[in-house]
mmCIF file of the N, C-alpha and C atoms, coordinates in Angstrom:
data_MODEL
# 
_entry.id   MODEL 
# 
loop_
_atom_site.group_PDB 
_atom_site.id 
_atom_site.type_symbol 
_atom_site.label_atom_id 
_atom_site.label_alt_id 
_atom_site.label_comp_id 
_atom_site.label_asym_id 
_atom_site.label_entity_id 
_atom_site.label_seq_id 
_atom_site.pdbx_PDB_ins_code 
_atom_site.Cartn_x 
_atom_site.Cartn_y 
_atom_site.Cartn_z 
_atom_site.occupancy 
_atom_site.B_iso_or_equiv 
_atom_site.pdbx_formal_charge 
_atom_site.auth_seq_id 
_atom_site.auth_comp_id 
_atom_site.auth_asym_id 
_atom_site.auth_atom_id 
_atom_site.pdbx_PDB_model_num 
ATOM 1   N N  . UNK A 1 1  ? 96.387  -65.344 24.957 1.00 0.00 ? 1  UNK A N  1 
ATOM 2   C CA . UNK A 1 1  ? 96.782  -65.198 26.345 1.00 0.00 ? 1  UNK A CA 1 
ATOM 3   C C  . UNK A 1 1  ? 97.223  -66.567 26.868 1.00 0.00 ? 1  UNK A C  1 
ATOM 4   N N  . UNK A 1 2  ? 98.394  -66.603 27.531 1.00 0.00 ? 2  UNK A N  1 
ATOM 5   C CA . UNK A 1 2  ? 98.926  -67.854 28.029 1.00 0.00 ? 2  UNK A CA 1 
ATOM 6   C C  . UNK A 1 2  ? 98.852  -67.943 29.541 1.00 0.00 ? 2  UNK A C  1 
ATOM 7   N N  . UNK A 1 3  ? 99.295  -69.054 30.042 1.00 0.00 ? 3  UNK A N  1 
ATOM 8   C CA . UNK A 1 3  ? 99.330  -69.274 31.483 1.00 0.00 ? 3  UNK A CA 1 
ATOM 9   C C  . UNK A 1 3  ? 100.668 -68.784 32.012 1.00 0.00 ? 3  UNK A C  1 
ATOM 10  N N  . UNK A 1 4  ? 100.636 -68.035 33.076 1.00 0.00 ? 4  UNK A N  1 
ATOM 11  C CA . UNK A 1 4  ? 101.831 -67.451 33.675 1.00 0.00 ? 4  UNK A CA 1 
ATOM 12  C C  . UNK A 1 4  ? 102.033 -68.027 35.062 1.00 0.00 ? 4  UNK A C  1 
ATOM 13  N N  . UNK A 1 5  ? 103.244 -68.505 35.348 1.00 0.00 ? 5  UNK A N  1 
ATOM 14  C CA . UNK A 1 5  ? 103.528 -69.091 36.655 1.00 0.00 ? 5  UNK A CA 1 
ATOM 15  C C  . UNK A 1 5  ? 104.741 -68.399 37.255 1.00 0.00 ? 5  UNK A C  1 
ATOM 16  N N  . UNK A 1 6  ? 104.623 -67.960 38.508 1.00 0.00 ? 6  UNK A N  1 
ATOM 17  C CA . UNK A 1 6  ? 105.745 -67.383 39.230 1.00 0.00 ? 6  UNK A CA 1 
ATOM 18  C C  . UNK A 1 6  ? 105.534 -67.597 40.713 1.00 0.00 ? 6  UNK A C  1 
ATOM 19  N N  . UNK A 1 7  ? 106.597 -67.978 41.395 1.00 0.00 ? 7  UNK A N  1 
ATOM 20  C CA . UNK A 1 7  ? 106.538 -68.191 42.833 1.00 0.00 ? 7  UNK A CA 1 
ATOM 21  C C  . UNK A 1 7  ? 107.800 -67.633 43.453 1.00 0.00 ? 7  UNK A C  1 
ATOM 22  N N  . UNK A 1 8  ? 107.683 -67.031 44.644 1.00 0.00 ? 8  UNK A N  1 
ATOM 23  C CA . UNK A 1 8  ? 108.844 -66.487 45.348 1.00 0.00 ? 8  UNK A CA 1 
ATOM 24  C C  . UNK A 1 8  ? 108.906 -67.077 46.748 1.00 0.00 ? 8  UNK A C  1 
ATOM 25  N N  . UNK A 1 9  ? 110.119 -67.412 47.169 1.00 0.00 ? 9  UNK A N  1 
ATOM 26  C CA . UNK A 1 9  ? 110.355 -67.941 48.511 1.00 0.00 ? 9  UNK A CA 1 
ATOM 27  C C  . UNK A 1 9  ? 111.406 -67.068 49.170 1.00 0.00 ? 9  UNK A C  1 
ATOM 28  N N  . UNK A 1 10 ? 111.052 -66.450 50.282 1.00 0.00 ? 10 UNK A N  1 
ATOM 29  C CA . UNK A 1 10 ? 111.981 -65.576 50.988 1.00 0.00 ? 10 UNK A CA 1 
ATOM 30  C C  . UNK A 1 10 ? 113.022 -66.423 51.710 1.00 0.00 ? 10 UNK A C  1 
ATOM 31  N N  . UNK A 1 11 ? 114.312 -66.119 51.506 1.00 0.00 ? 11 UNK A N  1 
ATOM 32  C CA . UNK A 1 11 ? 115.391 -66.895 52.108 1.00 0.00 ? 11 UNK A CA 1 
ATOM 33  C C  . UNK A 1 11 ? 116.241 -66.059 53.064 1.00 0.00 ? 11 UNK A C  1 
ATOM 34  N N  . UNK A 1 12 ? 116.006 -64.773 53.149 1.00 0.00 ? 12 UNK A N  1 
ATOM 35  C CA . UNK A 1 12 ? 116.746 -63.896 54.055 1.00 0.00 ? 12 UNK A CA 1 
ATOM 36  C C  . UNK A 1 12 ? 115.974 -62.610 54.232 1.00 0.00 ? 12 UNK A C  1 
ATOM 37  N N  . UNK A 1 13 ? 116.567 -61.672 54.953 1.00 0.00 ? 13 UNK A N  1 
ATOM 38  C CA . UNK A 1 13 ? 115.876 -60.413 55.206 1.00 0.00 ? 13 UNK A CA 1 
ATOM 39  C C  . UNK A 1 13 ? 115.516 -59.693 53.908 1.00 0.00 ? 13 UNK A C  1 
ATOM 40  N N  . UNK A 1 14 ? 116.453 -59.648 52.954 1.00 0.00 ? 14 UNK A N  1 
ATOM 41  C CA . UNK A 1 14 ? 116.228 -58.953 51.683 1.00 0.00 ? 14 UNK A CA 1 
ATOM 42  C C  . UNK A 1 14 ? 116.560 -59.831 50.485 1.00 0.00 ? 14 UNK A C  1 
ATOM 43  N N  . UNK A 1 15 ? 116.361 -61.152 50.598 1.00 0.00 ? 15 UNK A N  1 
ATOM 44  C CA . UNK A 1 15 ? 116.714 -62.071 49.512 1.00 0.00 ? 15 UNK A CA 1 
ATOM 45  C C  . UNK A 1 15 ? 115.582 -63.054 49.244 1.00 0.00 ? 15 UNK A C  1 
ATOM 46  N N  . UNK A 1 16 ? 115.430 -63.410 47.964 1.00 0.00 ? 16 UNK A N  1 
ATOM 47  C CA . UNK A 1 16 ? 114.381 -64.331 47.558 1.00 0.00 ? 16 UNK A CA 1 
ATOM 48  C C  . UNK A 1 16 ? 114.904 -65.314 46.524 1.00 0.00 ? 16 UNK A C  1 
ATOM 49  N N  . UNK A 1 17 ? 114.292 -66.494 46.469 1.00 0.00 ? 17 UNK A N  1 
ATOM 50  C CA . UNK A 1 17 ? 114.451 -67.433 45.366 1.00 0.00 ? 17 UNK A CA 1 
ATOM 51  C C  . UNK A 1 17 ? 113.175 -67.330 44.544 1.00 0.00 ? 17 UNK A C  1 
ATOM 52  N N  . UNK A 1 18 ? 113.338 -67.149 43.249 1.00 0.00 ? 18 UNK A N  1 
ATOM 53  C CA . UNK A 1 18 ? 112.209 -66.966 42.340 1.00 0.00 ? 18 UNK A CA 1 
ATOM 54  C C  . UNK A 1 18 ? 112.108 -68.175 41.422 1.00 0.00 ? 18 UNK A C  1 
ATOM 55  N N  . UNK A 1 19 ? 110.914 -68.715 41.277 1.00 0.00 ? 19 UNK A N  1 
ATOM 56  C CA . UNK A 1 19 ? 110.684 -69.871 40.423 1.00 0.00 ? 19 UNK A CA 1 
ATOM 57  C C  . UNK A 1 19 ? 109.642 -69.508 39.374 1.00 0.00 ? 19 UNK A C  1 
ATOM 58  N N  . UNK A 1 20 ? 109.945 -69.835 38.123 1.00 0.00 ? 20 UNK A N  1 
ATOM 59  C CA . UNK A 1 20 ? 109.002 -69.587 37.037 1.00 0.00 ? 20 UNK A CA 1 
ATOM 60  C C  . UNK A 1 20 ? 109.119 -70.699 36.012 1.00 0.00 ? 20 UNK A C  1 
ATOM 61  N N  . UNK A 1 21 ? 108.336 -70.617 34.965 1.00 0.00 ? 21 UNK A N  1 
ATOM 62  C CA . UNK A 1 21 ? 108.348 -71.609 33.908 1.00 0.00 ? 21 UNK A CA 1 
ATOM 63  C C  . UNK A 1 21 ? 109.730 -71.711 33.255 1.00 0.00 ? 21 UNK A C  1 
ATOM 64  N N  . UNK A 1 22 ? 110.458 -70.586 33.185 1.00 0.00 ? 22 UNK A N  1 
ATOM 65  C CA . UNK A 1 22 ? 111.761 -70.576 32.520 1.00 0.00 ? 22 UNK A CA 1 
ATOM 66  C C  . UNK A 1 22 ? 112.912 -70.951 33.446 1.00 0.00 ? 22 UNK A C  1 
ATOM 67  N N  . UNK A 1 23 ? 112.652 -71.239 34.710 1.00 0.00 ? 23 UNK A N  1 
ATOM 68  C CA . UNK A 1 23 ? 113.704 -71.673 35.623 1.00 0.00 ? 23 UNK A CA 1 
ATOM 69  C C  . UNK A 1 23 ? 113.695 -70.911 36.937 1.00 0.00 ? 23 UNK A C  1 
ATOM 70  N N  . UNK A 1 24 ? 114.808 -71.037 37.664 1.00 0.00 ? 24 UNK A N  1 
ATOM 71  C CA . UNK A 1 24 ? 114.916 -70.401 38.975 1.00 0.00 ? 24 UNK A CA 1 
ATOM 72  C C  . UNK A 1 24 ? 115.954 -69.287 38.920 1.00 0.00 ? 24 UNK A C  1 
ATOM 73  N N  . UNK A 1 25 ? 115.799 -68.297 39.792 1.00 0.00 ? 25 UNK A N  1 
ATOM 74  C CA . UNK A 1 25 ? 116.776 -67.227 39.928 1.00 0.00 ? 25 UNK A CA 1 
ATOM 75  C C  . UNK A 1 25 ? 116.737 -66.730 41.364 1.00 0.00 ? 25 UNK A C  1 
ATOM 76  N N  . UNK A 1 26 ? 117.713 -65.908 41.707 1.00 0.00 ? 26 UNK A N  1 
ATOM 77  C CA . UNK A 1 26 ? 117.780 -65.320 43.039 1.00 0.00 ? 26 UNK A CA 1 
ATOM 78  C C  . UNK A 1 26 ? 117.712 -63.807 42.890 1.00 0.00 ? 26 UNK A C  1 
ATOM 79  N N  . UNK A 1 27 ? 117.161 -63.137 43.878 1.00 0.00 ? 27 UNK A N  1 
ATOM 80  C CA . UNK A 1 27 ? 117.126 -61.680 43.857 1.00 0.00 ? 27 UNK A CA 1 
ATOM 81  C C  . UNK A 1 27 ? 117.402 -61.149 45.249 1.00 0.00 ? 27 UNK A C  1 
ATOM 82  N N  . UNK A 1 28 ? 117.938 -59.935 45.281 1.00 0.00 ? 28 UNK A N  1 
ATOM 83  C CA . UNK A 1 28 ? 118.224 -59.271 46.537 1.00 0.00 ? 28 UNK A CA 1 
ATOM 84  C C  . UNK A 1 28 ? 117.893 -57.795 46.421 1.00 0.00 ? 28 UNK A C  1 
ATOM 85  N N  . UNK A 1 29 ? 117.458 -57.217 47.514 1.00 0.00 ? 29 UNK A N  1 
ATOM 86  C CA . UNK A 1 29 ? 117.070 -55.812 47.536 1.00 0.00 ? 29 UNK A CA 1 
ATOM 87  C C  . UNK A 1 29 ? 118.060 -55.035 48.395 1.00 0.00 ? 29 UNK A C  1 
ATOM 88  N N  . UNK A 1 30 ? 118.611 -53.963 47.842 1.00 0.00 ? 30 UNK A N  1 
ATOM 89  C CA . UNK A 1 30 ? 119.545 -53.089 48.543 1.00 0.00 ? 30 UNK A CA 1 
ATOM 90  C C  . UNK A 1 30 ? 118.975 -51.674 48.448 1.00 0.00 ? 30 UNK A C  1 
ATOM 91  N N  . UNK A 1 31 ? 118.326 -51.228 49.510 1.00 0.00 ? 31 UNK A N  1 
ATOM 92  C CA . UNK A 1 31 ? 117.662 -49.922 49.482 1.00 0.00 ? 31 UNK A CA 1 
ATOM 93  C C  . UNK A 1 31 ? 116.544 -49.930 48.461 1.00 0.00 ? 31 UNK A C  1 
ATOM 94  N N  . UNK A 1 32 ? 116.500 -48.922 47.573 1.00 0.00 ? 32 UNK A N  1 
ATOM 95  C CA . UNK A 1 32 ? 115.445 -48.887 46.551 1.00 0.00 ? 32 UNK A CA 1 
ATOM 96  C C  . UNK A 1 32 ? 115.774 -49.708 45.306 1.00 0.00 ? 32 UNK A C  1 
ATOM 97  N N  . UNK A 1 33 ? 116.908 -50.410 45.306 1.00 0.00 ? 33 UNK A N  1 
ATOM 98  C CA . UNK A 1 33 ? 117.363 -51.163 44.128 1.00 0.00 ? 33 UNK A CA 1 
ATOM 99  C C  . UNK A 1 33 ? 117.218 -52.663 44.369 1.00 0.00 ? 33 UNK A C  1 
ATOM 100 N N  . UNK A 1 34 ? 116.639 -53.378 43.402 1.00 0.00 ? 34 UNK A N  1 
ATOM 101 C CA . UNK A 1 34 ? 116.538 -54.833 43.449 1.00 0.00 ? 34 UNK A CA 1 
ATOM 102 C C  . UNK A 1 34 ? 117.310 -55.398 42.266 1.00 0.00 ? 34 UNK A C  1 
ATOM 103 N N  . UNK A 1 35 ? 118.204 -56.355 42.549 1.00 0.00 ? 35 UNK A N  1 
ATOM 104 C CA . UNK A 1 35 ? 119.010 -57.019 41.523 1.00 0.00 ? 35 UNK A CA 1 
ATOM 105 C C  . UNK A 1 35 ? 118.670 -58.498 41.511 1.00 0.00 ? 35 UNK A C  1 
ATOM 106 N N  . UNK A 1 36 ? 118.673 -59.111 40.324 1.00 0.00 ? 36 UNK A N  1 
ATOM 107 C CA . UNK A 1 36 ? 118.491 -60.556 40.282 1.00 0.00 ? 36 UNK A CA 1 
ATOM 108 C C  . UNK A 1 36 ? 119.636 -61.220 39.538 1.00 0.00 ? 36 UNK A C  1 
ATOM 109 N N  . UNK A 1 37 ? 119.740 -62.532 39.684 1.00 0.00 ? 37 UNK A N  1 
ATOM 110 C CA . UNK A 1 37 ? 120.866 -63.288 39.145 1.00 0.00 ? 37 UNK A CA 1 
ATOM 111 C C  . UNK A 1 37 ? 120.832 -63.403 37.625 1.00 0.00 ? 37 UNK A C  1 
ATOM 112 N N  . UNK A 1 38 ? 119.764 -63.025 36.994 1.00 0.00 ? 38 UNK A N  1 
ATOM 113 C CA . UNK A 1 38 ? 119.680 -63.073 35.529 1.00 0.00 ? 38 UNK A CA 1 
ATOM 114 C C  . UNK A 1 38 ? 120.006 -61.729 34.890 1.00 0.00 ? 38 UNK A C  1 
ATOM 115 N N  . UNK A 1 39 ? 120.426 -60.760 35.693 1.00 0.00 ? 39 UNK A N  1 
ATOM 116 C CA . UNK A 1 39 ? 120.843 -59.474 35.150 1.00 0.00 ? 39 UNK A CA 1 
ATOM 117 C C  . UNK A 1 39 ? 119.792 -58.383 35.193 1.00 0.00 ? 39 UNK A C  1 
ATOM 118 N N  . UNK A 1 40 ? 118.663 -58.637 35.810 1.00 0.00 ? 40 UNK A N  1 
ATOM 119 C CA . UNK A 1 40 ? 117.622 -57.618 35.897 1.00 0.00 ? 40 UNK A CA 1 
ATOM 120 C C  . UNK A 1 40 ? 117.858 -56.675 37.064 1.00 0.00 ? 40 UNK A C  1 
ATOM 121 N N  . UNK A 1 41 ? 117.488 -55.429 36.876 1.00 0.00 ? 41 UNK A N  1 
ATOM 122 C CA . UNK A 1 41 ? 117.600 -54.436 37.942 1.00 0.00 ? 41 UNK A CA 1 
ATOM 123 C C  . UNK A 1 41 ? 116.322 -53.598 37.949 1.00 0.00 ? 41 UNK A C  1 
ATOM 124 N N  . UNK A 1 42 ? 115.800 -53.344 39.134 1.00 0.00 ? 42 UNK A N  1 
ATOM 125 C CA . UNK A 1 42 ? 114.616 -52.524 39.332 1.00 0.00 ? 42 UNK A CA 1 
ATOM 126 C C  . UNK A 1 42 ? 114.959 -51.441 40.335 1.00 0.00 ? 42 UNK A C  1 
ATOM 127 N N  . UNK A 1 43 ? 114.592 -50.199 40.034 1.00 0.00 ? 43 UNK A N  1 
ATOM 128 C CA . UNK A 1 43 ? 114.845 -49.076 40.932 1.00 0.00 ? 43 UNK A CA 1 
ATOM 129 C C  . UNK A 1 43 ? 113.506 -48.419 41.247 1.00 0.00 ? 43 UNK A C  1 
ATOM 130 N N  . UNK A 1 44 ? 113.203 -48.305 42.528 1.00 0.00 ? 44 UNK A N  1 
ATOM 131 C CA . UNK A 1 44 ? 111.962 -47.677 42.971 1.00 0.00 ? 44 UNK A CA 1 
ATOM 132 C C  . UNK A 1 44 ? 112.193 -46.168 43.037 1.00 0.00 ? 44 UNK A C  1 
ATOM 133 N N  . UNK A 1 45 ? 111.433 -45.415 42.254 1.00 0.00 ? 45 UNK A N  1 
ATOM 134 C CA . UNK A 1 45 ? 111.568 -43.965 42.183 1.00 0.00 ? 45 UNK A CA 1 
ATOM 135 C C  . UNK A 1 45 ? 110.436 -43.288 42.942 1.00 0.00 ? 45 UNK A C  1 
ATOM 136 N N  . UNK A 1 46 ? 110.620 -42.024 43.319 1.00 0.00 ? 46 UNK A N  1 
ATOM 137 C CA . UNK A 1 46 ? 109.546 -41.287 43.998 1.00 0.00 ? 46 UNK A CA 1 
ATOM 138 C C  . UNK A 1 46 ? 108.298 -41.176 43.113 1.00 0.00 ? 46 UNK A C  1 
ATOM 139 N N  . UNK A 1 47 ? 107.166 -41.040 43.751 1.00 0.00 ? 47 UNK A N  1 
ATOM 140 C CA . UNK A 1 47 ? 105.907 -40.881 43.027 1.00 0.00 ? 47 UNK A CA 1 
ATOM 141 C C  . UNK A 1 47 ? 105.308 -42.188 42.554 1.00 0.00 ? 47 UNK A C  1 
ATOM 142 N N  . UNK A 1 48 ? 105.775 -43.327 43.082 1.00 0.00 ? 48 UNK A N  1 
ATOM 143 C CA . UNK A 1 48 ? 105.221 -44.614 42.694 1.00 0.00 ? 48 UNK A CA 1 
ATOM 144 C C  . UNK A 1 48 ? 105.732 -45.145 41.367 1.00 0.00 ? 48 UNK A C  1 
ATOM 145 N N  . UNK A 1 49 ? 106.808 -44.573 40.840 1.00 0.00 ? 49 UNK A N  1 
ATOM 146 C CA . UNK A 1 49 ? 107.367 -45.016 39.571 1.00 0.00 ? 49 UNK A CA 1 
ATOM 147 C C  . UNK A 1 49 ? 108.471 -46.044 39.796 1.00 0.00 ? 49 UNK A C  1 
ATOM 148 N N  . UNK A 1 50 ? 108.657 -46.910 38.828 1.00 0.00 ? 50 UNK A N  1 
ATOM 149 C CA . UNK A 1 50 ? 109.723 -47.914 38.861 1.00 0.00 ? 50 UNK A CA 1 
ATOM 150 C C  . UNK A 1 50 ? 110.499 -47.854 37.552 1.00 0.00 ? 50 UNK A C  1 
ATOM 151 N N  . UNK A 1 51 ? 111.809 -48.032 37.651 1.00 0.00 ? 51 UNK A N  1 
ATOM 152 C CA . UNK A 1 51 ? 112.669 -48.106 36.481 1.00 0.00 ? 51 UNK A CA 1 
ATOM 153 C C  . UNK A 1 51 ? 113.208 -49.519 36.404 1.00 0.00 ? 51 UNK A C  1 
ATOM 154 N N  . UNK A 1 52 ? 113.085 -50.140 35.247 1.00 0.00 ? 52 UNK A N  1 
ATOM 155 C CA . UNK A 1 52 ? 113.525 -51.521 35.076 1.00 0.00 ? 52 UNK A CA 1 
ATOM 156 C C  . UNK A 1 52 ? 114.530 -51.590 33.935 1.00 0.00 ? 52 UNK A C  1 
ATOM 157 N N  . UNK A 1 53 ? 115.583 -52.390 34.121 1.00 0.00 ? 53 UNK A N  1 
ATOM 158 C CA . UNK A 1 53 ? 116.589 -52.510 33.070 1.00 0.00 ? 53 UNK A CA 1 
ATOM 159 C C  . UNK A 1 53 ? 117.456 -53.732 33.284 1.00 0.00 ? 53 UNK A C  1 
ATOM 160 N N  . UNK A 1 54 ? 118.613 -53.764 32.604 1.00 0.00 ? 54 UNK A N  1 
ATOM 161 C CA . UNK A 1 54 ? 119.563 -54.875 32.680 1.00 0.00 ? 54 UNK A CA 1 
ATOM 162 C C  . UNK A 1 54 ? 120.895 -54.335 33.163 1.00 0.00 ? 54 UNK A C  1 
ATOM 163 N N  . UNK A 1 55 ? 121.617 -55.103 33.973 1.00 0.00 ? 55 UNK A N  1 
ATOM 164 C CA . UNK A 1 55 ? 122.933 -54.679 34.432 1.00 0.00 ? 55 UNK A CA 1 
ATOM 165 C C  . UNK A 1 55 ? 124.045 -55.462 33.776 1.00 0.00 ? 55 UNK A C  1 
ATOM 166 N N  . UNK A 1 56 ? 123.754 -56.410 32.926 1.00 0.00 ? 56 UNK A N  1 
ATOM 167 C CA . UNK A 1 56 ? 124.781 -57.161 32.177 1.00 0.00 ? 56 UNK A CA 1 
ATOM 168 C C  . UNK A 1 56 ? 124.838 -56.671 30.762 1.00 0.00 ? 56 UNK A C  1 
# 
């Protein structure tokens, strides 16, 4: 088990700067969909489920 570091700083109504051991990225939320600058996408589904994938 390793040490995990992650920090988020809100920069707008639906935007964040994310900092981790591997670097920085930006993310934005549009409705139930969250996209980040590294190609990640998260979709909030009914029933408390989440779908995660890549858009690149």
